[in-house]
N, C-alpha and C positions, 0 to 999 in steps of 0.2 A: 607436567609443565602447564601452568595456567594459560588460558587463551588471552591473547592481547588483541584488543580492537583498536584500530587507528582511524582517526577522522581528521579532516582539515577544513579550514575556512579561509576566506580571503579578507585582507585589510582594505578598507576604503581609503580614499584620499585623506579622510579625517581620522585615520587610525582606528576605525570602528570595525567590528566584525559581528557576525551572528554566531552564537554558540550552537553547534550542531545538535539537532534534536536528540540523538542518543545520549549525548553528554548532558543535556538538560535533564533528561529522564534519570540518568545515573546519579546526578547530584541533587535531584528533587528540586530543581529550580523553577520558580514562578516569575512572572513579570515583576520588576522592581527589586528582586532579590540581589544581594551583593555577592560578588565572587572574590575569594581570597587567593592570592598568588604567592607561592613560595619558590624562590630562586635558589637552587642548590649549587654547591661549589663547582660541579661539572657543567653548569650551564643549563641543566634540565629545569623545567618549570612545572611545578605541581599546582593544579587548581583544585579548589574545593569550595563548597558552599560556605559562605561566611556565617559564623555563629552569631554575629551581631557586630556592630561597629561602635568603637569608643568615640567616633567622631559625631555620632548622632546626639543632638541636643535634647536632653530629657524634658526640658521645659516645652520645647516646640512639639515634641511627641505627645506630651500630656495635653497640650492645648488642642492639637489636631484630634486626639481621641475624644476630648470634651466636645468639640464641634460635631464630630461624627455621631456621638451619642445623642446630643441635643437635637440634631436633624432627624434622627430616627424616632426619638420619643415625642418630639413636638413639630411634626412636618407642617402643621398649619401656620407656623410662624415664619416659614420661608416666603420670601417676596421676590418678585422680579425686579430688575433694575429699572428705575424710571428713565424716561427719555433724556432728561437733563444730565443725569449721571452717565448714561451711555455716550452722550455727545462729549462730555468732559473727558472720558476715558479715550475716546477716539482721537480727541485733540492731543492727548499726551503721547500717543504712539503714531500719530500721522506721518511723521518724518522718519520713522524707524524702518530700515530695510533689513529683511531677513533672507538670506540665501543659504538654504540647507544643502545645496549641491556643490558649490565651489569649494576648493580647498581652503583651510584656515590660513590666515597670515601667520608668519613665523612668530610674531609677538603673541599671538593668541593660542599657540600650542602649549 
């Protein structure tokens, strides 16, 4: 009879959880990897490492790869943000409040 290992984690108020370390190792998960869930008829849920997502935009992925490669091959072209641009960006987000602790509103879930 095969050995069965059991692990658990807790949901936060935002329905988030940490995948237990032994599960991350078993699934070979890294940061930003996607997890695939399969709900079976008896209510059991199987999780696995996602093979890839059809939701990913290939154009955005290609553009991000282009940027990463360009930064690696031509780092001398990278520039810091000027003071004027920094101030403009601060003005755009000045009134935006972010609270990562309080529960989400029902409309945001």
